[in-house]
Biopython code that builds the backbone (N, CA, C, O; Angstrom):
import numpy as np
from Bio.PDB.StructureBuilder import StructureBuilder

atoms = [
    (1, "MET", "N", (-18.834, 10.130, 0.210)),
    (1, "MET", "CA", (-17.992, 9.165, -0.482)),
    (1, "MET", "C", (-18.817, 8.482, -1.572)),
    (1, "MET", "O", (-19.914, 7.987, -1.313)),
    (2, "SER", "N", (-18.290, 8.461, -2.768)),
    (2, "SER", "CA", (-19.023, 7.872, -3.878)),
    (2, "SER", "C", (-18.939, 6.348, -3.821)),
    (2, "SER", "O", (-17.990, 5.775, -3.285)),
    (3, "ASP", "N", (-19.964, 5.711, -4.393)),
    (3, "ASP", "CA", (-19.971, 4.245, -4.441)),
    (3, "ASP", "C", (-18.784, 3.711, -5.241)),
    (3, "ASP", "O", (-18.214, 2.674, -4.903)),
    (4, "SER", "N", (-18.415, 4.432, -6.309)),
    (4, "SER", "CA", (-17.297, 3.953, -7.128)),
    (4, "SER", "C", (-15.984, 4.005, -6.334)),
    (4, "SER", "O", (-15.151, 3.106, -6.455)),
    (5, "PHE", "N", (-15.801, 5.056, -5.524)),
    (5, "PHE", "CA", (-14.591, 5.131, -4.706)),
    (5, "PHE", "C", (-14.617, 4.078, -3.605)),
    (5, "PHE", "O", (-13.573, 3.533, -3.249)),
    (6, "ASP", "N", (-15.799, 3.786, -3.061)),
    (6, "ASP", "CA", (-15.898, 2.750, -2.034)),
    (6, "ASP", "C", (-15.526, 1.393, -2.629)),
    (6, "ASP", "O", (-14.807, 0.615, -2.002)),
    (7, "SER", "N", (-16.009, 1.111, -3.828)),
    (7, "SER", "CA", (-15.674, -0.142, -4.502)),
    (7, "SER", "C", (-14.171, -0.211, -4.789)),
    (7, "SER", "O", (-13.538, -1.248, -4.592)),
    (8, "LEU", "N", (-13.620, 0.889, -5.250)),
    (8, "LEU", "CA", (-12.185, 0.969, -5.531)),
    (8, "LEU", "C", (-11.375, 0.761, -4.252)),
    (8, "LEU", "O", (-10.377, 0.040, -4.254)),
    (9, "PHE", "N", (-11.805, 1.388, -3.173)),
    (9, "PHE", "CA", (-11.164, 1.218, -1.868)),
    (9, "PHE", "C", (-11.146, -0.257, -1.472)),
    (9, "PHE", "O", (-10.112, -0.779, -1.056)),
    (10, "GLN", "N", (-12.291, -0.928, -1.604)),
    (10, "GLN", "CA", (-12.389, -2.346, -1.222)),
    (10, "GLN", "C", (-11.457, -3.209, -2.078)),
    (10, "GLN", "O", (-10.822, -4.132, -1.568)),
    (11, "GLN", "N", (-11.375, -2.909, -3.368)),
    (11, "GLN", "CA", (-10.496, -3.678, -4.255)),
    (11, "GLN", "C", (-9.028, -3.505, -3.857)),
    (11, "GLN", "O", (-8.272, -4.475, -3.814)),
    (12, "LEU", "N", (-8.636, -2.272, -3.568)),
    (12, "LEU", "CA", (-7.245, -2.024, -3.175)),
    (12, "LEU", "C", (-6.944, -2.609, -1.799)),
    (12, "LEU", "O", (-5.833, -3.078, -1.548)),
    (13, "LYS", "N", (-7.919, -2.582, -0.921)),
    (13, "LYS", "CA", (-7.742, -3.143, 0.424)),
    (13, "LYS", "C", (-7.433, -4.636, 0.348)),
    (13, "LYS", "O", (-6.662, -5.157, 1.154)),
    (14, "THR", "N", (-8.040, -5.321, -0.626)),
    (14, "THR", "CA", (-7.797, -6.767, -0.758)),
    (14, "THR", "C", (-6.344, -7.079, -1.099)),
    (14, "THR", "O", (-5.896, -8.209, -0.906)),
    (15, "LEU", "N", (-5.597, -6.086, -1.607)),
    (15, "LEU", "CA", (-4.179, -6.312, -1.911)),
    (15, "LEU", "C", (-3.337, -6.373, -0.637)),
    (15, "LEU", "O", (-2.285, -7.011, -0.612)),
    (16, "LEU", "N", (-3.806, -5.706, 0.417)),
    (16, "LEU", "CA", (-3.080, -5.698, 1.691)),
    (16, "LEU", "C", (-3.557, -6.780, 2.662)),
    (16, "LEU", "O", (-2.777, -7.272, 3.477)),
    (17, "LYS", "N", (-4.829, -7.147, 2.576)),
    (17, "LYS", "CA", (-5.423, -8.068, 3.550)),
    (17, "LYS", "C", (-4.680, -9.387, 3.726)),
    (17, "LYS", "O", (-4.616, -9.884, 4.850)),
    (18, "PRO", "N", (-4.112, -9.984, 2.668)),
    (18, "PRO", "CA", (-3.415, -11.262, 2.867)),
    (18, "PRO", "C", (-2.234, -11.179, 3.842)),
    (18, "PRO", "O", (-1.752, -12.203, 4.326)),
    (19, "PHE", "N", (-1.776, -9.970, 4.124)),
    (19, "PHE", "CA", (-0.600, -9.798, 4.964)),
    (19, "PHE", "C", (-0.941, -9.364, 6.386)),
    (19, "PHE", "O", (-0.047, -9.080, 7.183)),
    (20, "GLU", "N", (-2.224, -9.312, 6.701)),
    (20, "GLU", "CA", (-2.648, -8.914, 8.051)),
    (20, "GLU", "C", (-2.026, -9.789, 9.134)),
    (20, "GLU", "O", (-1.721, -9.312, 10.227)),
    (21, "ASN", "N", (-1.839, -11.072, 8.827)),
    (21, "ASN", "CA", (-1.301, -11.988, 9.836)),
    (21, "ASN", "C", (0.174, -11.701, 10.155)),
    (21, "ASN", "O", (0.684, -12.162, 11.176)),
    (22, "ARG", "N", (0.855, -10.950, 9.296)),
    (22, "ARG", "CA", (2.269, -10.612, 9.529)),
    (22, "ARG", "C", (2.449, -9.162, 9.956)),
    (22, "ARG", "O", (3.553, -8.737, 10.299)),
    (23, "LEU", "N", (1.353, -8.407, 9.931)),
    (23, "LEU", "CA", (1.396, -6.981, 10.240)),
    (23, "LEU", "C", (0.412, -6.655, 11.358)),
    (23, "LEU", "O", (-0.257, -7.546, 11.881)),
    (24, "VAL", "N", (0.324, -5.384, 11.720)),
    (24, "VAL", "CA", (-0.574, -4.926, 12.776)),
    (24, "VAL", "C", (-1.584, -3.968, 12.151)),
    (24, "VAL", "O", (-1.202, -2.996, 11.500)),
    (25, "ILE", "N", (-2.862, -4.240, 12.348)),
    (25, "ILE", "CA", (-3.893, -3.340, 11.830)),
    (25, "ILE", "C", (-3.927, -2.099, 12.720)),
    (25, "ILE", "O", (-4.253, -2.184, 13.904)),
    (26, "ASN", "N", (-3.594, -0.972, 12.153)),
    (26, "ASN", "CA", (-3.614, 0.298, 12.871)),
    (26, "ASN", "C", (-5.008, 0.917, 12.775)),
    (26, "ASN", "O", (-5.558, 1.379, 13.775)),
    (27, "THR", "N", (-5.574, 0.922, 11.567)),
    (27, "THR", "CA", (-6.889, 1.516, 11.321)),
    (27, "THR", "C", (-7.644, 0.662, 10.318)),
    (27, "THR", "O", (-7.089, 0.245, 9.301)),
    (28, "ASP", "N", (-8.904, 0.405, 10.607)),
    (28, "ASP", "CA", (-9.775, -0.296, 9.668)),
    (28, "ASP", "C", (-11.180, 0.270, 9.835)),
    (28, "ASP", "O", (-12.030, -0.320, 10.501)),
    (29, "ILE", "N", (-11.404, 1.425, 9.217)),
    (29, "ILE", "CA", (-12.699, 2.093, 9.281)),
    (29, "ILE", "C", (-13.132, 2.429, 7.848)),
    (29, "ILE", "O", (-12.367, 2.235, 6.903)),
    (30, "GLU", "N", (-14.323, 2.915, 7.698)),
    (30, "GLU", "CA", (-14.819, 3.270, 6.377)),
    (30, "GLU", "C", (-13.895, 4.309, 5.731)),
    (30, "GLU", "O", (-13.704, 5.403, 6.261)),
    (31, "GLY", "N", (-13.334, 3.949, 4.587)),
    (31, "GLY", "CA", (-12.495, 4.873, 3.840)),
    (31, "GLY", "C", (-11.034, 4.932, 4.261)),
    (31, "GLY", "O", (-10.246, 5.643, 3.637)),
    (32, "ARG", "N", (-10.654, 4.196, 5.311)),
    (32, "ARG", "CA", (-9.254, 4.200, 5.763)),
    (32, "ARG", "C", (-8.867, 2.819, 6.274)),
    (32, "ARG", "O", (-9.564, 2.225, 7.097)),
    (33, "TYR", "N", (-7.760, 2.328, 5.778)),
    (33, "TYR", "CA", (-7.218, 1.036, 6.193)),
    (33, "TYR", "C", (-5.709, 1.204, 6.245)),
    (33, "TYR", "O", (-5.096, 1.606, 5.256)),
    (34, "HIS", "N", (-5.098, 0.896, 7.401)),
    (34, "HIS", "CA", (-3.693, 1.226, 7.633)),
    (34, "HIS", "C", (-3.030, 0.064, 8.373)),
    (34, "HIS", "O", (-3.517, -0.376, 9.414)),
    (35, "LEU", "N", (-1.918, -0.427, 7.827)),
    (35, "LEU", "CA", (-1.161, -1.519, 8.439)),
    (35, "LEU", "C", (0.247, -1.069, 8.809)),
    (35, "LEU", "O", (0.932, -0.411, 8.026)),
    (36, "ASP", "N", (0.663, -1.433, 10.009)),
    (36, "ASP", "CA", (2.021, -1.173, 10.490)),
    (36, "ASP", "C", (2.716, -2.512, 10.718)),
    (36, "ASP", "O", (2.098, -3.574, 10.637)),
    (37, "THR", "N", (4.007, -2.438, 11.003)),
    (37, "THR", "CA", (4.734, -3.617, 11.460)),
    (37, "THR", "C", (4.773, -3.569, 12.991)),
    (37, "THR", "O", (4.379, -2.568, 13.590)),
    (38, "ALA", "N", (5.238, -4.627, 13.611)),
    (38, "ALA", "CA", (5.433, -4.635, 15.063)),
    (38, "ALA", "C", (6.792, -4.020, 15.410)),
    (38, "ALA", "O", (7.102, -3.816, 16.584)),
    (39, "HIS", "N", (7.596, -3.727, 14.391)),
    (39, "HIS", "CA", (8.920, -3.131, 14.589)),
    (39, "HIS", "C", (8.775, -1.688, 15.078)),
    (39, "HIS", "O", (8.143, -0.866, 14.413)),
    (40, "ILE", "N", (9.348, -1.386, 16.219)),
    (40, "ILE", "CA", (9.286, -0.034, 16.773)),
    (40, "ILE", "C", (10.559, 0.720, 16.375)),
    (40, "ILE", "O", (11.674, 0.243, 16.587)),
    (41, "MET", "N", (10.366, 1.898, 15.799)),
    (41, "MET", "CA", (11.490, 2.699, 15.324)),
    (41, "MET", "C", (12.048, 3.568, 16.451)),
    (41, "MET", "O", (11.536, 3.562, 17.570)),
    (42, "LYS", "N", (13.101, 4.309, 16.136)),
    (42, "LYS", "CA", (13.737, 5.176, 17.133)),
    (42, "LYS", "C", (12.782, 6.207, 17.708)),
    (42, "LYS", "O", (12.933, 6.612, 18.861)),
    (43, "ASN", "N", (11.797, 6.641, 16.920)),
    (43, "ASN", "CA", (10.829, 7.624, 17.405)),
    (43, "ASN", "C", (9.722, 6.984, 18.254)),
    (43, "ASN", "O", (8.735, 7.631, 18.605)),
    (44, "LYS", "N", (9.910, 5.702, 18.574)),
    (44, "LYS", "CA", (9.002, 4.927, 19.417)),
    (44, "LYS", "C", (7.634, 4.655, 18.767)),
    (44, "LYS", "O", (6.660, 4.346, 19.454)),
    (45, "LYS", "N", (7.581, 4.775, 17.444)),
    (45, "LYS", "CA", (6.355, 4.477, 16.699)),
    (45, "LYS", "C", (6.609, 3.257, 15.827)),
    (45, "LYS", "O", (7.742, 3.001, 15.419)),
    (46, "PRO", "N", (5.545, 2.502, 15.542)),
    (46, "PRO", "CA", (5.723, 1.334, 14.677)),
    (46, "PRO", "C", (6.051, 1.750, 13.239)),
    (46, "PRO", "O", (5.639, 2.812, 12.771)),
    (47, "LEU", "N", (6.795, 0.892, 12.559)),
    (47, "LEU", "CA", (7.147, 1.122, 11.166)),
    (47, "LEU", "C", (5.910, 0.910, 10.297)),
    (47, "LEU", "O", (5.288, -0.151, 10.340)),
    (48, "PHE", "N", (5.563, 1.908, 9.522)),
    (48, "PHE", "CA", (4.420, 1.873, 8.608)),
    (48, "PHE", "C", (4.695, 0.897, 7.472)),
    (48, "PHE", "O", (5.810, 0.836, 6.955)),
    (49, "PHE", "N", (3.673, 0.134, 7.085)),
    (49, "PHE", "CA", (3.815, -0.736, 5.920)),
    (49, "PHE", "C", (2.996, -0.215, 4.742)),
    (49, "PHE", "O", (3.546, 0.092, 3.684)),
    (50, "GLY", "N", (1.692, -0.116, 4.928)),
    (50, "GLY", "CA", (0.848, 0.285, 3.810)),
    (50, "GLY", "C", (-0.531, 0.728, 4.258)),
    (50, "GLY", "O", (-0.940, 0.499, 5.396)),
    (51, "ALA", "N", (-1.238, 1.370, 3.336)),
    (51, "ALA", "CA", (-2.574, 1.878, 3.655)),
    (51, "ALA", "C", (-3.355, 2.125, 2.376)),
    (51, "ALA", "O", (-2.793, 2.260, 1.290)),
    (52, "VAL", "N", (-4.672, 2.179, 2.543)),
    (52, "VAL", "CA", (-5.575, 2.603, 1.478)),
    (52, "VAL", "C", (-6.457, 3.678, 2.090)),
    (52, "VAL", "O", (-6.951, 3.531, 3.208)),
    (53, "ARG", "N", (-6.653, 4.776, 1.334)),
    (53, "ARG", "CA", (-7.433, 5.886, 1.868)),
    (53, "ARG", "C", (-8.241, 6.522, 0.748)),
    (53, "ARG", "O", (-7.738, 6.752, -0.352)),
    (54, "ILE", "N", (-9.493, 6.799, 1.049)),
    (54, "ILE", "CA", (-10.330, 7.511, 0.091)),
    (54, "ILE", "C", (-10.113, 9.009, 0.293)),
    (54, "ILE", "O", (-10.278, 9.525, 1.399)),
    (55, "GLY", "N", (-9.748, 9.691, -0.772)),
    (55, "GLY", "CA", (-9.590, 11.141, -0.754)),
    (55, "GLY", "C", (-10.712, 11.797, -1.536)),
    (55, "GLY", "O", (-11.664, 11.131, -1.945)),
    (56, "LYS", "N", (-10.603, 13.084, -1.741)),
    (56, "LYS", "CA", (-11.643, 13.823, -2.474)),
    (56, "LYS", "C", (-11.672, 13.473, -3.956)),
    (56, "LYS", "O", (-12.742, 13.369, -4.556)),
    (57, "SER", "N", (-10.489, 13.292, -4.544)),
    (57, "SER", "CA", (-10.404, 13.113, -5.992)),
    (57, "SER", "C", (-9.946, 11.734, -6.440)),
    (57, "SER", "O", (-9.981, 11.425, -7.631)),
    (58, "TYR", "N", (-9.516, 10.901, -5.496)),
    (58, "TYR", "CA", (-8.994, 9.580, -5.854)),
    (58, "TYR", "C", (-8.882, 8.722, -4.610)),
    (58, "TYR", "O", (-9.086, 9.186, -3.488)),
    (59, "VAL", "N", (-8.551, 7.451, -4.835)),
    (59, "VAL", "CA", (-8.265, 6.520, -3.748)),
    (59, "VAL", "C", (-6.762, 6.282, -3.780)),
    (59, "VAL", "O", (-6.197, 5.953, -4.823)),
    (60, "SER", "N", (-6.126, 6.450, -2.635)),
    (60, "SER", "CA", (-4.664, 6.326, -2.534)),
    (60, "SER", "C", (-4.260, 4.980, -1.953)),
    (60, "SER", "O", (-4.871, 4.485, -1.005)),
    (61, "TYR", "N", (-3.225, 4.403, -2.536)),
    (61, "TYR", "CA", (-2.621, 3.169, -2.043)),
    (61, "TYR", "C", (-1.186, 3.515, -1.653)),
    (61, "TYR", "O", (-0.359, 3.831, -2.508)),
    (62, "HIS", "N", (-0.905, 3.452, -0.367)),
    (62, "HIS", "CA", (0.423, 3.787, 0.149)),
    (62, "HIS", "C", (1.194, 2.505, 0.424)),
    (62, "HIS", "O", (0.652, 1.560, 0.998)),
    (63, "LEU", "N", (2.457, 2.472, 0.016)),
    (63, "LEU", "CA", (3.294, 1.284, 0.196)),
    (63, "LEU", "C", (4.704, 1.719, 0.592)),
    (63, "LEU", "O", (5.543, 1.986, -0.268)),
    (64, "MET", "N", (4.956, 1.788, 1.896)),
    (64, "MET", "CA", (6.215, 2.301, 2.420)),
    (64, "MET", "C", (7.458, 1.509, 1.990)),
    (64, "MET", "O", (8.518, 2.119, 1.845)),
    (65, "PRO", "N", (7.392, 0.201, 1.780)),
    (65, "PRO", "CA", (8.610, -0.505, 1.371)),
    (65, "PRO", "C", (9.261, 0.070, 0.114)),
    (65, "PRO", "O", (10.480, -0.021, -0.035)),
    (66, "VAL", "N", (8.475, 0.660, -0.796)),
    (66, "VAL", "CA", (9.087, 1.214, -2.010)),
    (66, "VAL", "C", (9.848, 2.499, -1.707)),
    (66, "VAL", "O", (10.706, 2.902, -2.492)),
    (67, "TYR", "N", (9.552, 3.145, -0.591)),
    (67, "TYR", "CA", (10.298, 4.321, -0.157)),
    (67, "TYR", "C", (11.602, 3.893, 0.513)),
    (67, "TYR", "O", (12.660, 4.477, 0.282)),
    (68, "ILE", "N", (11.497, 2.859, 1.346)),
    (68, "ILE", "CA", (12.675, 2.370, 2.076)),
    (68, "ILE", "C", (13.629, 1.622, 1.153)),
    (68, "ILE", "O", (14.847, 1.705, 1.308)),
    (69, "THR", "N", (13.070, 0.894, 0.195)),
    (69, "THR", "CA", (13.869, 0.119, -0.761)),
    (69, "THR", "C", (13.460, 0.515, -2.180)),
    (69, "THR", "O", (12.675, -0.193, -2.811)),
    (70, "PRO", "N", (13.978, 1.632, -2.689)),
    (70, "PRO", "CA", (13.567, 2.119, -4.007)),
    (70, "PRO", "C", (13.814, 1.138, -5.154)),
    (70, "PRO", "O", (13.183, 1.242, -6.206)),
    (71, "ASP", "N", (14.724, 0.194, -4.956)),
    (71, "ASP", "CA", (14.973, -0.809, -6.001)),
    (71, "ASP", "C", (13.724, -1.612, -6.339)),
    (71, "ASP", "O", (13.636, -2.183, -7.426)),
    (72, "LEU", "N", (12.762, -1.665, -5.431)),
    (72, "LEU", "CA", (11.513, -2.377, -5.709)),
    (72, "LEU", "C", (10.780, -1.763, -6.902)),
    (72, "LEU", "O", (9.977, -2.433, -7.551)),
    (73, "LEU", "N", (11.055, -0.501, -7.188)),
    (73, "LEU", "CA", (10.370, 0.205, -8.279)),
    (73, "LEU", "C", (11.087, 0.078, -9.623)),
    (73, "LEU", "O", (10.589, 0.576, -10.633)),
    (74, "LYS", "N", (12.240, -0.577, -9.650)),
    (74, "LYS", "CA", (13.040, -0.660, -10.881)),
    (74, "LYS", "C", (12.255, -1.169, -12.083)),
    (74, "LYS", "O", (12.395, -0.653, -13.192)),
    (75, "ASN", "N", (11.429, -2.184, -11.854)),
    (75, "ASN", "CA", (10.777, -2.846, -12.986)),
    (75, "ASN", "C", (9.281, -2.568, -13.083)),
    (75, "ASN", "O", (8.563, -3.319, -13.743)),
    (76, "ILE", "N", (8.796, -1.507, -12.441)),
    (76, "ILE", "CA", (7.354, -1.264, -12.553)),
    (76, "ILE", "C", (7.037, -0.694, -13.932)),
    (76, "ILE", "O", (7.880, -0.073, -14.578)),
    (77, "SER", "N", (5.830, -0.917, -14.353)),
    (77, "SER", "CA", (5.406, -0.464, -15.676)),
    (77, "SER", "C", (5.278, 1.062, -15.706)),
    (77, "SER", "O", (5.049, 1.693, -14.674)),
    (78, "PRO", "N", (5.426, 1.639, -16.888)),
    (78, "PRO", "CA", (5.226, 3.090, -17.015)),
    (78, "PRO", "C", (3.807, 3.504, -16.586)),
    (78, "PRO", "O", (3.605, 4.597, -16.058)),
    (79, "GLU", "N", (2.836, 2.618, -16.819)),
    (79, "GLU", "CA", (1.451, 2.922, -16.446)),
    (79, "GLU", "C", (1.299, 3.042, -14.930)),
    (79, "GLU", "O", (0.612, 3.939, -14.444)),
    (80, "LEU", "N", (1.939, 2.140, -14.183)),
    (80, "LEU", "CA", (1.869, 2.223, -12.725)),
    (80, "LEU", "C", (2.684, 3.421, -12.234)),
    (80, "LEU", "O", (2.281, 4.103, -11.292)),
    (81, "LYS", "N", (3.803, 3.672, -12.857)),
    (81, "LYS", "CA", (4.647, 4.811, -12.489)),
    (81, "LYS", "C", (3.850, 6.122, -12.619)),
    (81, "LYS", "O", (4.021, 7.034, -11.810)),
    (82, "LYS", "N", (2.988, 6.209, -13.630)),
    (82, "LYS", "CA", (2.162, 7.407, -13.824)),
    (82, "LYS", "C", (1.205, 7.634, -12.670)),
    (82, "LYS", "O", (0.796, 8.768, -12.417)),
    (83, "ARG", "N", (0.843, 6.571, -11.966)),
    (83, "ARG", "CA", (-0.097, 6.669, -10.840)),
    (83, "ARG", "C", (0.591, 7.110, -9.549)),
    (83, "ARG", "O", (-0.072, 7.368, -8.545)),
    (84, "MET", "N", (1.915, 7.195, -9.580)),
    (84, "MET", "CA", (2.654, 7.551, -8.364)),
    (84, "MET", "C", (2.577, 9.035, -8.068)),
    (84, "MET", "O", (2.671, 9.884, -8.954)),
    (85, "GLN", "N", (2.402, 9.314, -6.782)),
    (85, "GLN", "CA", (2.513, 10.678, -6.279)),
    (85, "GLN", "C", (3.452, 10.585, -5.089)),
    (85, "GLN", "O", (3.203, 9.813, -4.162)),
    (86, "GLY", "N", (4.513, 11.352, -5.102)),
    (86, "GLY", "CA", (5.504, 11.212, -4.048)),
    (86, "GLY", "C", (6.312, 9.951, -4.266)),
    (86, "GLY", "O", (6.440, 9.470, -5.392)),
    (87, "LYS", "N", (6.857, 9.418, -3.183)),
    (87, "LYS", "CA", (7.759, 8.273, -3.307)),
    (87, "LYS", "C", (7.130, 6.935, -2.968)),
    (87, "LYS", "O", (7.728, 5.889, -3.223)),
    (88, "SER", "N", (5.916, 6.952, -2.389)),
    (88, "SER", "CA", (5.334, 5.661, -1.992)),
    (88, "SER", "C", (3.812, 5.625, -2.101)),
    (88, "SER", "O", (3.172, 4.800, -1.449)),
    (89, "CYS", "N", (3.229, 6.490, -2.898)),
    (89, "CYS", "CA", (1.772, 6.578, -3.001)),
    (89, "CYS", "C", (1.339, 6.411, -4.454)),
    (89, "CYS", "O", (1.940, 6.974, -5.369)),
    (90, "PHE", "N", (0.288, 5.629, -4.643)),
    (90, "PHE", "CA", (-0.292, 5.409, -5.967)),
    (90, "PHE", "C", (-1.756, 5.843, -5.907)),
    (90, "PHE", "O", (-2.489, 5.406, -5.020)),
    (91, "ASN", "N", (-2.190, 6.691, -6.833)),
    (91, "ASN", "CA", (-3.560, 7.206, -6.828)),
    (91, "ASN", "C", (-4.375, 6.622, -7.971)),
    (91, "ASN", "O", (-3.892, 6.473, -9.094)),
    (92, "PHE", "N", (-5.632, 6.294, -7.656)),
    (92, "PHE", "CA", (-6.534, 5.719, -8.653)),
    (92, "PHE", "C", (-7.895, 6.396, -8.594)),
    (92, "PHE", "O", (-8.419, 6.673, -7.515)),
    (93, "LYS", "N", (-8.462, 6.659, -9.773)),
    (93, "LYS", "CA", (-9.828, 7.182, -9.865)),
    (93, "LYS", "C", (-10.784, 6.091, -10.335)),
    (93, "LYS", "O", (-11.990, 6.151, -10.094)),
    (94, "THR", "N", (-10.215, 5.092, -11.013)),
    (94, "THR", "CA", (-11.004, 3.967, -11.496)),
    (94, "THR", "C", (-10.215, 2.680, -11.278)),
    (94, "THR", "O", (-8.994, 2.703, -11.119)),
    (95, "ALA", "N", (-10.927, 1.570, -11.273)),
    (95, "ALA", "CA", (-10.281, 0.272, -11.100)),
    (95, "ALA", "C", (-9.480, -0.080, -12.354)),
    (95, "ALA", "O", (-9.886, 0.231, -13.473)),
    (96, "ASP", "N", (-8.360, -0.721, -12.151)),
    (96, "ASP", "CA", (-7.519, -1.172, -13.253)),
    (96, "ASP", "C", (-6.931, -2.530, -12.862)),
    (96, "ASP", "O", (-5.884, -2.590, -12.217)),
    (97, "PRO", "N", (-7.603, -3.619, -13.250)),
    (97, "PRO", "CA", (-7.161, -4.957, -12.829)),
    (97, "PRO", "C", (-5.703, -5.273, -13.160)),
    (97, "PRO", "O", (-5.035, -5.954, -12.382)),
    (98, "VAL", "N", (-5.204, -4.798, -14.283)),
    (98, "VAL", "CA", (-3.816, -5.068, -14.661)),
    (98, "VAL", "C", (-2.868, -4.362, -13.695)),
    (98, "VAL", "O", (-1.908, -4.962, -13.212)),
    (99, "LEU", "N", (-3.137, -3.097, -13.418)),
    (99, "LEU", "CA", (-2.277, -2.354, -12.489)),
    (99, "LEU", "C", (-2.438, -2.870, -11.061)),
    (99, "LEU", "O", (-1.477, -2.868, -10.291)),
    (100, "PHE", "N", (-3.646, -3.312, -10.700)),
    (100, "PHE", "CA", (-3.855, -3.865, -9.360)),
    (100, "PHE", "C", (-3.077, -5.163, -9.194)),
    (100, "PHE", "O", (-2.554, -5.434, -8.113)),
    (101, "ALA", "N", (-2.993, -5.967, -10.249)),
    (101, "ALA", "CA", (-2.204, -7.208, -10.193)),
    (101, "ALA", "C", (-0.727, -6.864, -10.018)),
    (101, "ALA", "O", (-0.020, -7.520, -9.253)),
    (102, "GLU", "N", (-0.270, -5.850, -10.717)),
    (102, "GLU", "CA", (1.123, -5.417, -10.582)),
    (102, "GLU", "C", (1.378, -4.873, -9.174)),
    (102, "GLU", "O", (2.429, -5.126, -8.585)),
    (103, "LEU", "N", (0.421, -4.134, -8.648)),
    (103, "LEU", "CA", (0.540, -3.589, -7.297)),
    (103, "LEU", "C", (0.533, -4.709, -6.253)),
    (103, "LEU", "O", (1.210, -4.608, -5.230)),
    (104, "ALA", "N", (-0.227, -5.768, -6.508)),
    (104, "ALA", "CA", (-0.227, -6.924, -5.601)),
    (104, "ALA", "C", (1.157, -7.570, -5.556)),
    (104, "ALA", "O", (1.635, -7.947, -4.486)),
    (105, "GLU", "N", (1.802, -7.697, -6.724)),
    (105, "GLU", "CA", (3.155, -8.258, -6.777)),
    (105, "GLU", "C", (4.144, -7.346, -6.056)),
    (105, "GLU", "O", (5.032, -7.825, -5.350)),
    (106, "LEU", "N", (3.994, -6.047, -6.232)),
    (106, "LEU", "CA", (4.859, -5.072, -5.577)),
    (106, "LEU", "C", (4.676, -5.122, -4.060)),
    (106, "LEU", "O", (5.641, -4.984, -3.308)),
    (107, "THR", "N", (3.442, -5.319, -3.620)),
    (107, "THR", "CA", (3.153, -5.423, -2.187)),
    (107, "THR", "C", (3.795, -6.678, -1.605)),
    (107, "THR", "O", (4.379, -6.628, -0.523)),
    (108, "ALA", "N", (3.694, -7.797, -2.308)),
    (108, "ALA", "CA", (4.336, -9.030, -1.855)),
    (108, "ALA", "C", (5.856, -8.866, -1.804)),
    (108, "ALA", "O", (6.508, -9.367, -0.888)),
    (109, "ALA", "N", (6.416, -8.162, -2.790)),
    (109, "ALA", "CA", (7.863, -7.896, -2.783)),
    (109, "ALA", "C", (8.224, -7.006, -1.595)),
    (109, "ALA", "O", (9.304, -7.134, -1.018)),
    (110, "GLY", "N", (7.314, -6.107, -1.237)),
    (110, "GLY", "CA", (7.526, -5.249, -0.069)),
    (110, "GLY", "C", (7.564, -6.042, 1.220)),
    (110, "GLY", "O", (8.372, -5.759, 2.106)),
    (111, "ILE", "N", (6.693, -7.036, 1.330)),
    (111, "ILE", "CA", (6.693, -7.914, 2.510)),
    (111, "ILE", "C", (8.028, -8.648, 2.597)),
    (111, "ILE", "O", (8.628, -8.736, 3.667)),
    (112, "THR", "N", (8.482, -9.169, 1.470)),
    (112, "THR", "CA", (9.764, -9.873, 1.436)),
    (112, "THR", "C", (10.904, -8.938, 1.825)),
    (112, "THR", "O", (11.797, -9.310, 2.586)),
    (113, "SER", "N", (10.860, -7.725, 1.296)),
    (113, "SER", "CA", (11.897, -6.731, 1.602)),
    (113, "SER", "C", (11.929, -6.417, 3.098)),
    (113, "SER", "O", (13.000, -6.390, 3.705)),
    (114, "TYR", "N", (10.759, -6.180, 3.690)),
    (114, "TYR", "CA", (10.682, -5.900, 5.138)),
    (114, "TYR", "C", (11.146, -7.094, 5.953)),
    (114, "TYR", "O", (11.828, -6.937, 6.965)),
    (115, "SER", "N", (10.773, -8.291, 5.507)),
    (115, "SER", "CA", (11.169, -9.506, 6.211)),
    (115, "SER", "C", (12.697, -9.672, 6.177)),
    (115, "SER", "O", (13.324, -9.968, 7.194)),
    (116, "ASN", "N", (13.275, -9.477, 4.992)),
    (116, "ASN", "CA", (14.738, -9.590, 4.845)),
    (116, "ASN", "C", (15.492, -8.567, 5.669)),
    (116, "ASN", "O", (16.613, -8.817, 6.112)),
    (117, "ALA", "N", (14.863, -7.394, 5.879)),
    (117, "ALA", "CA", (15.496, -6.334, 6.676)),
    (117, "ALA", "C", (15.285, -6.524, 8.181)),
    (117, "ALA", "O", (15.812, -5.764, 8.993)),
    (118, "GLY", "N", (14.500, -7.557, 8.540)),
    (118, "GLY", "CA", (14.268, -7.837, 9.952)),
    (118, "GLY", "C", (13.148, -7.040, 10.591)),
    (118, "GLY", "O", (13.060, -6.961, 11.817)),
    (119, "TYR", "N", (12.280, -6.443, 9.762)),
    (119, "TYR", "CA", (11.170, -5.636, 10.291)),
    (119, "TYR", "C", (9.941, -6.471, 10.628)),
    (119, "TYR", "O", (9.039, -5.994, 11.317)),
    (120, "LEU", "N", (9.896, -7.715, 10.149)),
    (120, "LEU", "CA", (8.725, -8.568, 10.417)),
    (120, "LEU", "C", (9.124, -9.726, 11.316)),
    (120, "LEU", "O", (8.284, -10.558, 11.659)),
]
sb = StructureBuilder()
sb.init_structure("model")
sb.init_model(0)
sb.init_chain("A")
sb.init_seg("    ")
for serial, (resi, resn, name, xyz) in enumerate(atoms, 1):
    if name == "N":
        sb.init_residue(resn, " ", resi, " ")
    sb.init_atom(name, np.array(xyz, "f"), 0.0, 1.0, " ", f" {name:<3s}", serial, name[0])
structure = sb.get_structure()
């Protein structure tokens, strides 16, 4: 794992950490950080909220609320949209404070969305 990816991982992790008190830490190890809700789904597993993971080519930021409530993505910038892979994953190779600030707002909106849906 490169130092730059480790630094990037730590920066992205700080976007999720403020919500630890409302979520359940599933994994918190080097290169992987994963938060679930306490809400148990029909498959008897907790509802996933978000995660940060170091991959081979980038650091991924996963945010499940944007998959469950796609309207959260209505107003995201084209620059952040370019970082999306799939329906709820954003990939980064370098730090981008502007996009990280936007992602922080999106994460907070995700918490609100989950709360309004009764998942928190």
